[in-house]
N, C-alpha and C positions, 0 to 999 in steps of 0.2 A: 145656447151653448153649442150643442152638437152641430148646428149649421155653421158657427163661426168656425170651428175646428175642421169641418169639411172643407171649408173655404182653405184654410190653411194647407191642408194636405194637397188639396187640388194644384194651387197655385205654386205651392215648393215643388210637387212634382213636376207641374210643367217646366220648371226653371231647371231641375235634374234633368229632364228629359233634352232639355235644349243644350244643356252643358256636354251632355254625352255623345250628343251628336254633332258638336263642335271639340273635338279633339286638339286642334291646332292651337284653340284657346287655353287648354291645359298646358300645353307644350311652351306657348310663349310666355305664360305667366309664371313657368319656372326657368326657363332660359335667360330671360331678363335678369333677375335677382342674382342668377347664378354666376354670370358673367361678371357682374360686380364684385361678387365674392371671391371667385376664384382668379381672375384677371386684374381687375382694377384696383383691388386691395391693395396688393405690394405696392403698387405705384403709390397710391395715397399716403400710404405708411411711409414710404421713403421721402416724399413730399412735404408731409407734415411733421416728420421728425417722430411719429407716435408709435410704441409698440406697447405701452400700458398707458389706460387711459383713467384719469381720476375721475370719480372718486372710488373707484374698482382697483386700486393697484394690485390687491393680493391675489386677483384672479381672472382679470379679464385682459385679453390681447385685442389688437385692433380689428381682426378679424371677427371676433367675437363681438365686438363691440355694435360693428354695423350689421349684424343679424337683425335686431330687432326693428332697425330702420328699413331692412329689405322686406321683412314679414311684412310691415306696414306698407310698403312699396307694393307688394303683390295685391294687398287689398285695395291701396287707391287705384291701380288701374283696373282690377277686377269690378272696383264700383262705377269707374268710368264705362266699361264694357257693359255693365247691365243697364247703365242709363242710356247706352246706344240703342239697347233692344226695346228700352220705353219707347223712343222715337219711332223705331221700327212698328211696334203694335200700334202706335197711335196712327202713322200712315196708313196701315191695314185694316184699321177700324176696330180692333180686338181690343185695345184699350178704353175706348169710349163705351163700348159694350160692358167691360168688366166693371167700370165706375158709375155705370147706371142702374147697377143690381140694387136689391134693396139692402144690402149690407152696409155699413158705415164706410164712407171713403178712406179714412184714416186706419182702418182695419186692413182695407184690401191693398192700400200702398205699404203698410207694414207687413204684410205676408210678402210682397214683392221684395222689400229691402231684407227680409230675415232670410228668405230662400238665396238671395244673393250673398247675403253673408256668411251663411253656413257653406257655401261653395267655396268662399274665400277662405275659411278657415280650413277647410280640406286642403286647399292649395298651399298654406302657409306650412301645415305640418308635412305636406310632402316635400316642400323645401327645406325644414328643419331636418328631415330624415336624410335627405342628400346630402346636406350639408355635414350631419353626423358622420355619414359613410367616409367624408373627407378630412374627419378629424376635429371638425369643428363643432364642438356639443357644448350644451349648456349644462346647470345643474339638472339632476333627473326630475325633482319635482316640479321643476319650472316649466316644464313641457304641461304640467297639470294646472299649476297656478295662473299661466297665461291665458288660459281659454276664457275667463270673461273680459279679459282685456280686448282681447281679439274680438270678441262678439260686438264690444262697445265700439270700438275703433271702426270695425266693418259698419255698423248701423251709420254711425256718423259720417263715413265717406259715401256709403250709399246714398243717405238724405242729401249729401252735397252734389251728387250725380243727379239725384232727383230734381233739384230745385235747377240746375245747368240744363238739364234736358227739356225742361217746361219752357225755356227762352228760345227754342229753335224748333222749327217745324219740318225741317229736312234733314235727314243723315248727313249728307255732304256739309253742311254748314256745321256740324258740330264735329265731325270727324276731326277738322283742324284745330278746335276749341280745345279738344280733349288734351293736345299735346301742350298747348299753351298754358292750360290751367295746371296739369299734373305736373309737369316737371319743374317749373317755378316752385310748387309747393314742396316738392322732393327736394331740391337743392338748397331753398331756404329753409333748413330745419336742420335739427340735429341728427339726422339718417346717417349722415357719413363722417360728420366731426363735430365734436362738443361745443356747446356755445362759448364757453370761454375762450377757445381756439378763434372763433369767431370775431369776438369783442377785441382780441389782440390787433385785427387789421381794421375793423370798421365797427365801433360802438352802434353804428345807424343798422347796418345790417344784422347786428345781433339783436337789436331791438324788433326788427321785423321777423327775425326767425321765432323769437319769443312770442309774437302775438300771432304767430301761424299754427293755426289748429292742428295742422299735420304733425308739428313738433311734438305737441303734448300727447298725441294719439302715439307717436315714437316713444318718449319717455314712460309712458302707461306700460306699453308693451315690455320695454326693457326693464324696469322694476320688476314686473310680475314674473318676467324670466328668472330673476334672482330672488324670487319669492319674498320681494317687498313692494309696498304699497306708496306710490308718489300720490298724495291727496290733492297736489295742486293740479299734476296733469289728469286725474280722474275727474276733479271738478268741471276742469274746462272740455273735456270731452262729453261729459253728459250733458253739459250745458249748449255746447255746440251741435250734438245729437238733437236735441230739443227744438232748439230754434231753426236749424236747418229742416228738420221734420215738418214741423208745423208750416214753414214756407213751402215744402213741397206739397203738402195737403191742401194749402190754400191755391198754389197755382195750379192743380190738377183738379179745378172745378169744371165739371160739364155744364153746371148752368151759367158760366161765365165764359162759355166757348174755349175750353180747355185747350191749350192753355191759353191764358191772356198776354197777348204780347205788350 
C-alpha cells in the first residue's frame, strides 16, 4: 500500500513539475475559454436570440450558461495536452520503463490520469475565478459541489486522450489529430447552445450531440454548479470513463509492443 502511494506521489509530482515549467500551457488553457466567454458570447447570444436559457429561467443568462461548457473545454484540451506528453515519454523511452515496473499497469496509468486531472481542475478554478472577476458568477456552494463532477469529467477526457495517444507513434502525427477530435467534440455538444435549440435546426445533429460523451460531461458540470445532480449525465460519464480507461490500459501493454497498431 505504501509503495502504491509512493508511486502516486512520484508520478503526480512529476506532472506538477512539468506543468510548472510549461507556463504557456497554463496561459493558453485560460485564454481560449476567456475569449469565448468575453468576446464570442455576445455574438452567440445575439445570433441565437437567447438571454435566458430554459430550464434555468429564474437565474441564468447566456454567459453563465456557457461557463460549464468552457470548464469542460479546459479539461478537454488539457487531456489532449497530457496525451501528447504520453507520446513524448514513449519516444524518449521513459514510458516503457515506467510500465515495466512491478506495479500494476492500470495503477500507473491511473496515476498519470489523476495527475493530469488535478492540474485541469486547478485550471478550471482559475478560469472560474477570472470569470467571477468580470461579474459572471455561479451559486457560491456550486464551486464546491462541482468538484466531483470535474474529477469524473477530467478522468474521462484524460482516458480519451490515453486511447488516442496509443494509436500514434510520433508527436507530429498526433498534433493534427488533437484539433480534429477536440473541436468537433466541443461544437457538437451542449457547451455553447442547448440541445433543444439544436433540434430546431437538425434533429440528426441533436442526436449526434446527445451521443457525444463530452455533452454529458458538460451537463454533469452544469447541474453540479447549480447544486443539482443529473443522473443520466453522471451515468454516461462514469461508463465512458471506465470503457476508455480499460481501452487505454489494454493499448499500453509492453508485452504486445506498446502500443499495438
